[in-house]
C-alpha positions in Angstrom: 144.0 -29.9 -46.3 142.4 -28.1 -49.4 142.4 -24.4 -49.6 144.3 -22.4 -46.9 142.8 -24.0 -43.9 145.4 -24.1 -41.0 148.1 -22.7 -43.0 150.1 -19.9 -41.4 149.8 -16.8 -43.6 152.0 -13.8 -43.2 150.6 -10.7 -44.9 152.8 -7.6 -45.1 150.9 -4.2 -45.4 148.0 -6.1 -43.6 146.7 -3.1 -41.8 144.6 -1.5 -44.5 143.6 -1.7 -48.3 144.5 -4.8 -50.2 146.5 -6.3 -47.4 143.7 -6.0 -45.0 141.1 -7.3 -47.3 143.5 -10.4 -48.0 144.0 -11.1 -44.3 140.3 -11.1 -43.8 139.6 -13.5 -46.5 142.5 -15.8 -45.5 141.2 -15.8 -42.0 137.6 -16.4 -43.1 138.8 -19.5 -45.0 140.5 -20.9 -42.0 144.3 -19.7 -42.2 146.2 -18.5 -39.2 147.0 -15.0 -40.1 149.8 -12.7 -39.1 149.8 -9.2 -40.4 153.0 -7.1 -40.6 153.1 -3.2 -40.8 154.7 -0.3 -38.9 151.5 1.1 -37.5 150.4 -0.9 -34.3 147.1 1.1 -34.3 146.2 -0.1 -37.8 147.3 -3.6 -36.9 145.2 -3.6 -33.7 142.1 -2.4 -35.6 142.4 -5.1 -38.3 141.7 -7.8 -35.6 144.3 -10.3 -36.8 147.5 -11.6 -35.2 150.3 -9.0 -35.9 153.8 -8.1 -35.7 155.0 -4.5 -35.8 158.0 -4.3 -38.0 159.8 -1.8 -40.3 160.6 -3.6 -43.4 163.1 -1.1 -44.9 166.0 -3.2 -43.6 167.2 -6.7 -43.5 167.0 -6.7 -39.6 163.4 -5.5 -39.8 162.5 -8.3 -42.2 164.2 -10.8 -40.0 162.3 -9.5 -36.9 159.0 -9.8 -38.8 159.6 -13.4 -39.8 161.0 -14.5 -36.4 158.2 -12.9 -34.4 155.6 -14.3 -36.7 157.0 -17.8 -36.5 157.5 -17.7 -32.7 153.8 -16.5 -32.2 152.0 -18.7 -34.8 154.4 -21.2 -36.4 156.4 -21.6 -39.6 155.1 -19.6 -42.4 153.5 -21.6 -45.1 152.0 -18.5 -47.1 153.9 -15.3 -47.6 151.8 -12.4 -49.1 154.3 -9.6 -49.9 151.8 -6.6 -50.2 153.5 -3.6 -48.4 154.8 -0.9 -50.6 155.2 2.8 -51.5 153.2 4.5 -54.2 154.2 7.1 -56.8 152.4 10.1 -55.4 155.4 12.0 -54.5 157.5 11.2 -57.7 158.4 13.6 -60.5 159.9 13.2 -64.0 163.0 11.4 -64.2 165.4 14.5 -64.5 164.1 15.8 -61.4 163.9 12.6 -59.5 165.6 12.6 -56.2 168.1 9.6 -55.6 166.8 9.3 -52.1 163.2 8.7 -53.6 164.6 6.1 -55.7 166.7 4.3 -53.0 163.8 4.5 -50.5 161.4 3.1 -53.0 163.7 0.1 -53.9 164.2 -0.7 -50.3 160.7 -0.9 -49.5 159.2 -2.2 -52.7 161.9 -4.7 -54.0 164.7 -5.2 -51.4 162.1 -6.2 -48.6 160.3 -8.8 -50.7 163.7 -10.4 -51.5 164.8 -10.4 -47.8 161.4 -11.9 -46.7 161.3 -14.4 -49.6 164.9 -15.5 -48.7 164.1 -16.1 -45.0 160.7 -18.0 -45.5 161.6 -20.1 -48.4 164.2 -21.9 -46.3 161.6 -23.4 -44.2 159.3 -24.0 -47.1 162.0 -26.0 -48.8 162.4 -28.3 -45.9 158.6 -28.8 -45.4 158.2 -29.2 -49.4 155.3 -26.8 -49.4 154.7 -23.1 -49.6 153.0 -20.2 -51.3 154.5 -16.8 -52.1 152.4 -14.1 -53.7 153.7 -10.6 -54.5 151.5 -7.4 -55.1 153.0 -5.8 -58.1 151.1 -3.4 -60.3 150.0 -2.9 -64.0 152.8 -0.2 -63.8 155.2 -3.2 -64.1 153.9 -3.7 -67.7 152.7 -0.1 -68.6 154.9 2.6 -67.0 153.0 5.5 -65.2 154.2 9.0 -66.0 156.6 10.5 -63.5 156.9 7.2 -61.6 160.4 5.9 -62.5 161.1 4.5 -59.1 157.6 2.8 -58.7 157.6 1.5 -62.2 161.0 0.1 -61.8 160.3 -1.5 -58.5 157.2 -3.2 -59.5 158.8 -4.5 -62.7 161.8 -5.8 -60.6 159.1 -7.6 -58.4 158.2 -9.7 -61.3 161.7 -10.8 -61.8 162.0 -11.7 -58.2 158.7 -13.7 -58.3 160.0 -15.7 -61.3 163.2 -16.4 -59.7 161.5 -17.7 -56.6 159.2 -19.9 -58.8 162.4 -21.2 -60.7 164.5 -21.8 -57.6 161.7 -23.3 -55.4 159.5 -25.1 -57.8 160.8 -28.6 -57.3 160.0 -28.3 -53.5 156.2 -27.8 -54.0 156.5 -24.2 -53.6 154.7 -21.7 -56.1 155.5 -18.1 -56.6 153.2 -15.7 -58.4 152.2 -11.9 -58.6 149.0 -10.1 -58.9 149.0 -6.7 -61.0 146.2 -4.5 -59.8 145.3 -1.4 -61.8 143.6 1.4 -59.9 142.1 0.3 -56.9 140.6 2.8 -54.4 143.0 2.4 -51.3 144.4 4.9 -49.0 147.7 4.8 -51.1 145.7 5.5 -54.2 143.7 8.2 -52.5 147.0 10.0 -51.7 148.0 9.8 -55.4 144.7 11.1 -56.5 144.9 14.0 -54.3 148.4 14.9 -55.6 147.2 14.5 -59.1 144.2 16.8 -58.4 146.3 19.5 -57.0 148.7 19.3 -59.9 145.8 19.6 -62.6 143.7 22.0 -60.5 140.7 19.6 -60.5 138.8 17.6 -57.8 139.8 14.2 -56.5 136.2 13.1 -57.7 137.2 14.1 -61.3 140.6 12.0 -60.9 138.7 8.9 -59.9 136.1 9.5 -62.8 139.1 9.8 -65.2 140.6 6.5 -63.8 137.3 4.6 -63.9 136.9 5.6 -67.6 140.1 3.6 -68.3 138.1 0.3 -67.8 135.3 -1.1 -69.8 133.5 -1.8 -66.5 133.3 2.0 -65.9 134.8 1.6 -62.4 138.1 0.6 -60.6 138.6 -2.7 -59.0 138.0 -3.2 -55.1 140.4 -4.4 -52.6 138.2 -7.5 -52.1 138.5 -8.3 -55.9 142.3 -8.2 -55.7 142.3 -10.2 -52.4 140.2 -13.0 -53.9 142.8 -13.7 -56.6 145.7 -13.4 -54.0 144.0 -16.1 -51.7 143.4 -18.2 -54.7 147.0 -18.2 -55.5 147.9 -19.0 -51.9 145.6 -22.0 -51.9 146.4 -25.7 -52.4 144.3 -25.6 -55.3 146.6 -23.3 -57.2 149.5 -25.6 -57.0 149.8 -25.7 -60.8 150.1 -22.0 -61.1 153.6 -20.7 -60.7 155.7 -18.0 -62.2 152.7 -16.1 -63.3 151.9 -12.3 -63.3 148.1 -11.9 -63.2 146.4 -8.6 -64.0 143.4 -7.7 -61.7 142.3 -4.7 -63.7 138.9 -5.3 -65.1 140.4 -6.1 -68.5 142.5 -3.0 -68.7 146.1 -2.8 -69.2 146.7 -0.1 -66.8 
């Protein structure tokens, strides 16, 4: 079947922001959606099937996949969208080791664990789609964001490894690289930046919008549209690609 109709799609970080927009669009186009997050309240409000899980450990990732597949069926589409932002980071010589380790567990280790788990079944069925939400920070580093920048760059290496290992089995693996998008995570970053520079969050968003020729930042729906395309049957010829969704900007 063309598109994503009747495919089982697992969306991590599906309770808000880009993840929720992606889950909504997948469901609208006929996919059987399972969202994964730590907050049951957010997941209930999202209105899709869901699994409450902490993805910061291999066991948490295993629980997420097992519960999703028990409730809905084998995962055909994995959207690794969850992650931590860089709002609480500092310059590298002041960076806490715990901050680095936590960022890597969530932003890079968990996508590896999840990919490892779901691709086994995809290989047997000879079909699958894996899409990672990285960031333009994987290409152009943010100031005072060593852990975030590194985790998002590492995600591109993982994405390409999945594409290389799984390509002969009808499985594609790609990443989207959003620039600034007005999500809850980005709002926290904006608030921290406003406090640091003694300006308003409105000014922060104006400065971010000025980075793009369109004079605005991208929306969660715009990022979701690219993710859902990459998850579709029609995108079978696209794999190993890192695609910016940043209104033509490099950040």
